[in-house]
N, C-alpha and C positions, 0 to 999 in steps of 0.2 A: 537436498532442497536448496535452491539458489534464490535468495530474496534480495530485491533492490529496495533500499530505503532512500526516499527523496524528501528532504526537509531543509529549510533554509538555515537551521541552527545546528551548528556542529555538536553541541552538547546533547541535543536530542538524538541526532544521528548516532553518535558514539554510544550513548546509553542503550538505545534500541538494538544496535548491532551487538553489544555485549549480551543482552538478554536473549536475542534470537540465536546466537551462537551457543551460548551456555545451555539454554533450555530446550532448544530444538535440534542442536547440532547443525544448524543451517550455515551454508556458505553465504556470506552477506556482502553486498556491494553497496556503498553509500555515496551520496552526492547531494548537492544543493538543488540541482535541476537535472533533467534528463541530459542536457547538453554537457554536463560535467562527467558523464559516464564515458569511459574510454573504450572505443571499438565496439563492434557487435557482440552482444552477449545473449544468452538464453536464460530467462528467469522463470521461476515457477509462480512467484507472487511478487507484486509491487506493493509497498507500504508507503503511501504518498501523503504529505501534508496537503490540506485542502487549498492552501494558497498556491501550491505548485500545480495542483489538479485544476485550478481555475476557480476563482472566488465567486463568480456570477454564474447563474444557470446556463446561459447560452455559451459562455466561454468554457464552462466545465464540461458540458456535453461534448464539445469538440476535443478538448484536451483529454478527457477520459476515453473518448473513442480511440484516440491515437495511442494512449498508454495501454488500453485494454488489448490492443493488437500484440503487445509484448507478453502479457500475462494478466490474470485476474488482479484487480486493484482494490486494495483496502485503503480507504481514505481516513486520515486522522486529523483531528482538529480540537479546538478549545470549546466548541459548542456542546450543549446538552444533546444526548442521543436523540431525543425527539425535539424538534422536527428535522434536525440535520440528517439523521440516518436515512429517512424517507427521501429526502431531496437528493442525496448523493447516490443512493441505490437507483432512484429513478433516472439519474444521469448516466448510469452505467457501472457504478462501483459494485464490487462483490460484497462490500460491507463498510461500516463506519465505526471507528474507535475514538471516543473522546480521550484526549491525552491525560485527563485526570482520573480515568477509569482504571480498574484493576488490570494489571498486566496479563493475568490469566485469560481475560477476555480477548486481548490482542492475540495471544498465542493460539486460542481457539479459532479465531477468525483466520489467522494465517494458515493453520493446519487445514481448515475447511476449504479455503481457496486453493490450496495446493492439491487437495484431493480432487476437487472439481477439475482442475487443470489436467491432472493425470487421467481422469476418466474421459475427458474430451480428447486427449492425445491417443488414448487406446481405442476410441471409437472409429 
């Protein structure tokens, strides 16, 4: 599984990279923005900070639309699950993970998004 993590904070990127590599055996690419990722790559899942995905609904829909062309997108942020999850999913995200939530919840979201991607690829 190849996961792209986009977050403006290097400590968050590094911590999540370590967790996804250790717990899922994932190949992880990290960056502050999509522009920081070198060359064309194929990803199974994107884990993206809500500020990178677009903080406002109209911006987010456009940015998530572009990001979703690469792979399913799990948006992460500092907000409570409700109402943020509904807003992000309505804008095109595969799921939402509050950064202060349990890491097992993030791992489950990444696994589920990767499974959906594999099923779409096989169809």
